[in-house]
N, C-alpha and C positions, 0 to 999 in steps of 0.2 A: 065841240072840243076836237082839236086836230090830232091826228095820229102822228106822233113824233118818234122817230127812231132814236136809239141811244147814241150819244155823241161818240165819235171815233177817238181812239187813243191820241191821234195827231191833233185833233181839235182841243182836247183837254190839255195836252202838253203845251200847245200854243197859248192857252189861257194862263197856265201856271208860269210859263216863261214871261208873259207880260206882267203878271203880278210880281214876280221876282225883279223884273226891270223897274217896277214902280218903287219897290222898297229898298233896293240895294244901291242906295246913293252913298257917295263917299262920306266918311266921318268928318266932322268939323276939325279944323286945325287948332282952334283955340276955344276957350269958353265963350268968348265974344262972338265967335262964328256959330256957336251952338244954337242960339235963339233962331237965327234964320234957317239953319239946317232943320231944326225941329218943326218949324212952321211948314217948310217944304215937305218934309217927310209925312207929317200929319195929313196934309192935303192929298198926297199921293196914296196914303193908306186908305183914306176915305173913298177915293176913286176906285181903288182895287176892291174894296169892300162892295161897292155898288156893282162892279163887274161880276164878282163871285156870287152875290145874292141873285143877280139876274139869271146867271146860268143855273144855279142850284134851286132857286125857289120860283122863278117866273118862267122857266123853260127857255130862256134866251139861248141862242146858238153860241156855244163856247168860242168858236172862231170869230163870230161877229163881236162878242164881248171883248175878246183880246184886241181886235182891231180898234174898237171904240176906246178901250183903255189906252192903247198906244197913242191914239189921236189926242186924248185928253192930256197925256203926259207931254206930248210935243207942244201943246199950248202953254205949258208951264214947266220949262226945263229946270233942272236942279242947279241953278246958278244964283249968284248973289252972296255967296259965302266962300271963304277960303277952305279948301279941303285939306285934310291931313296929308303930308307928303308933298304938297305944292311948294314951290319956291317962294321966298319971302320978298 
């Protein structure tokens, strides 16, 4: 078993910021846009969950988990639906 020091506040903050980035996508403009929005949000929530579980239960480095989560988010941007407030 490796001797792991506690993560720094900065590392934890980086992970929390990445999780917020994952789940804070714009609300859908219409009910019709809601289905795509919900699918994207669910996918991002699952990725965020994996990152949090890794840091909390498997001892993954929170900074690495944040970077990995952001890479996953970049692979699947929150596009494909009209967000509330966008022009018609």
